[in-house]
C-alpha positions in Angstrom: 108.2 72.7 106.6 108.8 71.3 103.0 105.4 73.2 101.9 105.1 77.2 101.3 102.1 79.3 101.8 100.2 82.1 100.7 100.3 84.8 103.4 98.3 87.7 104.0 99.2 90.3 106.7 96.1 92.3 107.8 97.2 95.8 109.4 100.6 95.3 107.9 101.5 99.4 108.5 100.4 99.2 112.2 103.3 98.0 115.2 101.9 94.5 115.4 101.7 94.2 111.5 105.5 95.3 111.0 106.4 93.0 113.9 104.9 90.2 112.1 106.8 91.0 108.8 110.1 91.0 110.5 109.5 87.5 112.1 108.0 85.6 109.2 111.3 86.5 107.9 113.9 85.9 110.5 112.0 82.9 111.6 112.1 81.6 107.9 108.5 80.8 107.6 107.5 79.0 104.5 106.0 82.0 102.2 105.5 81.5 98.5 103.7 84.9 98.6 102.9 87.4 100.7 100.1 90.3 100.9 100.4 93.3 102.7 97.0 94.8 103.8 96.3 98.0 105.3 93.5 101.0 105.5 93.2 103.5 102.8 94.9 105.6 105.2 98.2 103.6 105.2 97.8 101.6 101.6 100.5 102.7 99.0 103.5 102.4 101.3 106.1 100.0 100.8 107.9 97.3 103.2 110.7 95.1 102.8 110.7 91.6 102.8 113.7 89.3 102.2 115.2 92.0 100.1 112.1 92.6 98.1 110.2 95.9 98.3 106.3 94.9 98.8 103.5 97.6 97.8 100.8 97.9 100.7 97.5 97.3 99.2 94.3 98.3 100.5 91.6 95.6 101.3 89.1 94.5 98.2 86.3 92.1 98.5 88.7 89.4 96.3 91.9 90.5 97.8 91.8 87.0 100.0 91.8 84.8 96.9 94.7 82.3 96.5 95.7 82.9 100.3 96.3 80.1 102.5 96.8 82.0 106.2 95.5 85.6 107.0 97.1 87.2 110.2 95.1 89.7 111.2 96.1 92.5 113.1 93.7 95.7 112.4 91.2 95.8 115.3 88.0 93.7 116.4 85.4 95.8 113.9 87.7 95.2 111.2 87.7 91.5 112.0 84.5 90.6 112.4 83.6 92.1 108.7 86.7 90.5 107.1 87.8 87.2 109.0 84.7 85.4 107.9 85.1 86.7 104.0 89.0 85.7 104.1 87.7 81.8 105.7 84.9 82.0 102.8 87.8 82.5 100.3 89.6 79.6 101.7 92.2 81.2 104.4 92.7 80.4 107.9 92.7 83.4 110.0 94.7 83.9 112.9 93.2 87.1 114.6 94.9 89.0 116.9 91.7 91.1 118.0 89.3 90.4 120.7 86.5 90.0 118.0 86.5 86.2 118.6 88.7 85.5 121.7 85.5 84.3 123.3 83.3 82.5 120.7 83.0 79.1 121.9 83.5 78.0 118.4 86.7 79.6 118.0 90.0 78.1 119.9 92.1 80.6 121.7 95.8 79.7 121.8 98.9 80.3 123.5 101.4 77.5 122.0 103.2 76.8 125.0 100.0 76.2 127.2 97.0 74.6 124.5 98.6 73.9 121.5 96.3 71.2 121.0 93.3 73.3 120.6 94.2 75.1 117.4 93.6 71.8 115.8 89.7 72.2 116.7 89.5 75.5 114.3 86.6 76.0 111.9 89.0 78.6 110.0 89.7 81.4 112.7 91.9 80.7 115.3 92.0 83.9 117.9 95.4 85.5 119.7 94.5 86.2 123.3 95.1 89.5 124.9 98.7 90.4 125.3 98.5 90.8 129.1 96.9 87.3 129.2 99.4 85.5 126.9 102.5 86.9 129.2 100.5 85.9 132.6 99.9 82.3 130.6 103.2 81.2 129.5 104.5 81.7 133.1 101.1 80.7 135.5 101.0 77.3 133.1 104.1 75.4 134.1 103.3 75.8 137.9 99.5 75.3 137.1 100.5 71.6 135.8 102.2 70.8 139.1 100.1 72.1 141.7 96.5 73.7 140.5 96.1 77.3 140.9 93.0 78.2 142.7 93.2 82.0 142.7 95.3 84.9 140.7 95.4 88.4 141.7 97.1 90.5 138.9 98.1 94.0 138.7 99.5 95.3 135.3 101.6 98.0 134.2 101.2 98.7 130.6 103.2 100.1 128.3 102.2 102.5 125.4 102.7 99.9 122.5 99.7 98.2 124.0 97.3 101.3 122.0 100.0 101.2 119.1 102.7 102.8 117.1 100.6 106.4 117.4 100.3 106.0 121.0 104.0 105.0 121.5 105.1 108.2 119.3 102.5 110.3 121.3 104.5 109.4 124.6 107.6 110.8 123.1 105.8 113.9 122.0 104.7 114.5 125.5 107.8 113.6 126.7 109.8 116.5 124.3 106.7 118.7 125.5 107.0 118.5 129.1 110.7 119.0 129.2 110.5 122.2 127.0 107.9 123.5 129.3 105.0 123.0 127.0 102.0 121.6 128.0 101.3 117.9 126.7 98.7 117.1 124.2 96.8 113.7 124.4 95.0 112.2 121.7 95.6 108.6 121.6 95.1 108.1 125.5 92.3 110.1 127.1 95.1 112.0 129.6 98.8 112.4 129.2 100.8 109.5 129.8 104.4 110.9 130.0 105.8 111.1 133.3 102.1 110.0 134.6 100.3 106.7 134.8 96.3 106.1 134.8 94.1 102.9 135.4 93.7 101.3 131.9 90.9 103.5 130.3 89.1 100.5 128.4 84.9 100.8 129.1 84.1 99.8 132.8 81.4 96.7 133.8 78.6 97.3 136.3 81.0 95.9 139.0 83.8 98.5 138.0 86.0 96.2 136.2 87.5 97.5 133.0 87.5 95.5 129.8 91.1 95.0 129.9 90.8 93.3 133.3 88.1 91.3 132.3 90.1 89.8 129.4 92.6 88.4 131.9 89.9 86.8 133.8 87.7 85.0 131.3 90.7 84.5 128.6 92.9 82.8 131.0 90.1 80.4 132.4 89.1 79.6 128.6 93.1 78.8 127.4 93.5 76.8 130.8 90.2 74.7 130.4 89.9 76.1 134.1 86.5 78.0 134.6 86.9 77.5 138.4 90.3 79.7 138.8 89.2 82.6 140.5 90.7 85.9 138.9 90.9 89.5 139.6 93.1 92.0 138.2 93.9 95.6 138.0 95.2 96.9 134.9 97.2 100.3 134.8 98.8 101.9 131.5 102.3 103.5 132.5 104.9 105.9 130.8 107.2 102.9 129.4 107.3 102.8 125.6 107.2 98.9 124.9 106.6 95.9 126.9 104.5 95.3 129.8 105.0 94.2 133.3 102.9 92.5 136.1 103.0 91.7 139.7 101.2 88.2 140.1 99.8 86.7 143.1 99.1 82.9 143.1 97.4 80.7 145.4 97.9 77.2 145.1 95.8 74.4 146.1 98.8 73.2 148.1 102.2 74.9 149.5 104.6 75.6 146.6 107.9 76.6 147.5 109.9 79.5 145.4 112.7 77.1 144.9 110.3 74.4 143.5 109.1 77.2 141.4 111.9 78.6 140.1 112.8 74.9 139.6 110.0 74.6 137.1 110.3 78.0 135.4 114.1 77.7 134.4 113.0 74.8 132.3 109.4 76.4 130.9 109.3 77.1 127.4 109.0 80.7 126.6 110.4 82.0 130.1 113.4 83.3 131.3 114.3 83.4 135.2 116.2 86.7 135.8 117.0 87.1 139.2 120.0 88.7 141.3 118.9 88.9 144.9 122.0 90.6 146.1 121.9 93.1 143.6 118.2 93.8 143.4 117.7 92.9 140.1 114.9 91.3 138.7 112.9 91.8 135.2 112.6 95.2 133.5 110.7 96.0 130.5 113.5 97.7 128.8 115.3 94.4 128.9 112.0 92.3 127.7 111.7 94.5 124.8 112.4 92.7 121.8 112.9 89.6 123.3 110.9 86.1 122.6 111.1 85.3 126.3 108.5 86.4 129.3 111.3 87.4 131.8 110.0 86.4 135.4 111.6 86.9 138.8 111.5 87.9 142.2 109.7 84.8 142.8 108.8 84.7 146.8 106.6 83.0 149.1 103.5 85.0 150.3 103.8 85.8 153.9 100.1 86.3 154.2 99.1 82.9 153.0 100.7 79.4 153.5 99.9 78.5 149.5 100.9 81.4 148.0 103.5 82.9 146.0 104.3 86.5 144.5 106.2 86.7 141.0 107.2 89.5 138.8 107.2 89.6 135.1 108.0 91.2 132.1 107.4 90.9 128.3 107.4 92.3 125.2 103.8 93.5 124.3 104.5 93.5 120.2 106.5 90.5 120.2 104.9 87.6 122.6 102.2 89.5 123.6 100.8 89.6 119.8 102.8 88.9 117.0 105.3 86.2 118.0 102.3 84.1 119.3 100.4 84.6 116.1 103.4 83.4 113.8 104.4 80.4 116.4 100.4 79.4 116.0 100.9 79.7 112.5 104.3 77.5 112.8 102.1 75.0 114.7 98.8 74.6 111.9 102.1 74.1 109.4 104.0 71.7 111.7 100.8 69.6 112.4 99.2 69.9 108.8 96.0 72.1 110.7 96.1 74.5 108.3 92.8 73.3 106.3 89.7 75.0 108.0 87.1 72.2 108.6 84.3 74.1 108.9 83.1 78.0 108.2 82.8 80.3 111.1 80.8 83.7 110.0 80.2 85.8 113.3 81.9 86.7 116.3 
């Protein structure tokens, strides 16, 4: 990486934006100029980057001029408006929202799974949903050996998935409950402290919520396999950071747990965590702050001869969002894929 790049972080004051800033510094991404962008509500704050204090700027019509790359984590409605403007200014956008994920013109990329898809970008690359990323990193290396025909997922999603305010809300609710006060819910529809509830994203006519359908549709797109049968139940749990998932996999032929462990021990972005004698397996508290997705409790599905059960935990803010975006950026630089081929203008 001999060349350096002019970078903008859109949504710089949010939980993912803060992580993006830290990762760019810690991974020594070649930055020649860095703009921090946010809404009027949080613009004016300052953030530190490599010993320098940077001012968070409000978004303006010309803010993306002289920018090579935009790392966007400001929500779907914002991205739909601003991402095309950034591309029109000559930048490539790696977008963390759902705005462009299912657009056939926009690659949806997990670098450990489908890095070559990034080469097809036309100015915008979509970062998948957090639960999809964590599952894909673990399932893909197994799928390459023996194809997966069906995935049944149950997720246990932390407050971090709803942002920094949600994490603070859970802390406040916890203090209030322990003090004998009634907890107040503002970010979430119901109190999450000492509680859990099905993911509250909008439901479709089949009774599946938006979060669950993201796992279905995005996994198929990333794997390039529309025939995989996938179902999911997503639940919000009172954990501050890092999501967990119970995954049941049905393969086209028998797949031993021992073989799966051997593959996952060597898989990029994966860390096998198993101590059967101690009943010790991945936990969100240990996945927090980690780049790898922790996986364990790999066992034969006793209800199906070609089935495997596994349990995984991964940091939603890190690999589930910011790290995946930075890895895509590193891929673009390494492969000289940063220049957009053609303007994408809509979601």
